[in-house]
Steps between C-alpha positions, in 0.01 A plus 500: 500500500172644644415175673807511723514697825752786528707282737492201272597692193812643676579165661495313172721772341747474784530127443557552123743798533703447805810278478506131610756611775213666695290271698116483477436690833747769391324544174170534676652745748641712207154492327329600833736786547447628145129490554534698818722757335240558227219542765313196368470300830129588543434371146722201532222233514287672239490366140668731251181513299325674785765760585521853371698590190760678717549198728543285186769732386674470845482127464686518171768719673524244777556213264785695317663618836523150642852430360623854600632563147790743442291661223133530513260644248157618616237619259268733691509311835262747652235485240159464653610619842400810688761762590560379846539128385727603211726697733535211745549236226765702330667574833529132583647422154745782560597374845540137367710633208733676749522201724562248234710725270247467214460737213131571430384645167140598531238687285265673736165636422444851631741494793458745789778726592599272793504194272716698245763564770550128555656461150866577479484555121226611269452425126249695291420390148277672247420322179821300494727783597679547830387825671686444814703233660694576834454550866145561605609796720634688203196464270322824632811699430532345153146593403529855656833575308325416171197734576260255655522555878273287728238728655486510866270255694496286190596134475831493301398168320176661381685806372756293306233284335280798415805669338586213269155341420388622167191287457303811574732744339224700316305824543344480848139566560389853583539565876804277546841650526725399205861409549740790369699232309360205304585162646676389178725804526561426871597140439742618213660759736540247793635223274761735345597636835543155653708377198752784558491479886769365741243226600482354161878501464526323842253231384676443168833477681368251743356279230841505314666393815257217555551395133880498543480297833299234323152572636461377851202296414238429760443122516198351649561274792452133512136381518340173602613175349319356188335224721371760754373719231293218347373396844400865601334577160309174515368568843420867426319409173316220676364738767400754232312238297325379809379848603426620142151352428529593133821287451355144549211494740254670259614264220458200730133608556445540121668171425289313757181646333637397152591157632139453621362629174730272300434184730126547485494570117694174439360313799565127499667523169752245600241222553403513138718326240274574204638661184336821595705517832813526285431851391365591839825390672705702246295807548515477875883441513558785248302735722723423789833539328371800297260722687610435861862583418375800304357637819841520641528833329270644780801516737700716263425845663636374842808362329570821328511674851759237599690575186513875582639426836750269351605753243562760757678263743711356219618840398598573857701189521299318755507162321530347152260377247558130571400514866184684397398225256579229737308679784207558289491147368525343853249741667239459231519112474288424807223734387503358151485154645200591705332661189577181308388243759174638638323605177670216312375238748145648472488492129684170468278289733173665412570406134590155610828480320742208555474406872851385577712739707791493250283624223357778719852590623619536144189711415598741792867507397412610144257769627765627754778510246280671244407778748874534603586521126240772428629704794849463357366630173342799679841570669653538145219723400534711812874547444412644148198717566575612862338716649197494259310198657194556272730460193637184671167342553412567134831363373482193739144422385594534144802263535286242683231522251728407217642214702147374583412522133792286408455251784355220270138511596345775287690379207640145502888495474509350147256774380693790632670694221868422510645855434502703827203319667644141528871609486574659735177601673368150562833359604552771771141520625459403863151370424633239256696318778231568768232352268712206396577408861147529629358317195755210543427494881124457427474297190794253519390160628123556450255353251216680333205354304156615381343203698533522877508127522828481299696697764708268739385188321179415324372320184772367277376706201542832682689782336727690726757769465809528729612820655825480317319484165286807603815693589673410172208517254243744663726749682805442300725491794876437480521137635875454474550612865312455829299766696785551729703638217231756444520595863882528486475731194266722694741519793781579260299784352448640851889495545551655158239776554653596842851508355373712203352742756839518664686556164243773394539687832883504477495585132264792561728625781794499268317662206334784696816721522570440129152591398487819711826615316 
């Protein structure tokens, strides 16, 4: 997370990965030692988004080395570093590997001769074929025996890669020295030679021994408890959301502006009980449940970044899907409450809707639950389209558009075509229940008339219409249940959407190996 400092990122990872038997101070001490070993003390209080690419890579190495795993895979740990920094970083990894009895498997980009000597074994691959796999100290001899000796004063790793890289195996330009043997021929020679070598036989023999012994699997050590994972992820996500202006703060500003626009457009609407105010109330409430929740899509790019981090940490075994869902829900709830209360209060009281606090509280609860529901929907979208956030925004907007269309405002429920649109689209639309709840909250218990004198008493010959009649006959609401049932349905949809996200992530994890085959 680019909003966290280097020290915070490593500390949070230590709390997630290290076992419960280790106390908090010991976990922090382990994290601090790892930061020091990777030469990141000077950048410890700098946000990750402001450090260099090489330092970011070292932070990633720090995170994986916290648990001192028996087997550690590193993909280009020195990428983005200069030669001196690369040497020191790899040297520290090598020393730590010796001290902790770790096996480190690393791919290194253009290693120097000194860096190459740190590796006990070397594996060279060319287009899916093994060119060499054995002790690093014997690689020069192997290439020389096959007619490709390393020239003096030449970096051996450069010579090896130049010999087996056929991307530029073509006629060289005039003025450049051509290789006496084509790269394709060199690869064929080296591959055949390795297959018949003693080194290859030793590797195959060792593999057979391991297979007969039953493997000797490397198991990942215990990690933090489920409760600790949830608490740490909640705290980390809360800090990230607080520091990332695009997550909620920018949306809050836009929502406040929209709340002012909405409140002034329908100013003092609640003080009028004329027939004309019926349509105005419906339009205002529909805008709240429709457009304001639609704007929740704006935070999708920030959430996609969280999903990328989750996907990487999940694969590395830092925590499970359930703690992530719980942590994301708990950390986002205060911000969604703020986004609901402040703009909602502005729009509600400027429009002069029902003044009692219980009615206002219900209005805010529906808005809050709808925002949480839309974020849950976007989580599902993100799990499917990751990492293409643009595709996610388009898909999320399309799904929301269909739900909004089937919310019961643009086309009254009884007029919605039954195949597809009413069943199932209208039945599963979040806007159906949000609209019903808000409409019942506003109209029930009120009286409307074409004559202002007829409201709250008046001449005996007055013609009035009750809010219940308007809900039933004008808006065609389902009157068989109270507004609280609509709110409960919205809350239930939040739970279902979050569970669906969890199921999708777990299913994709299981299907990926099958699809790759």
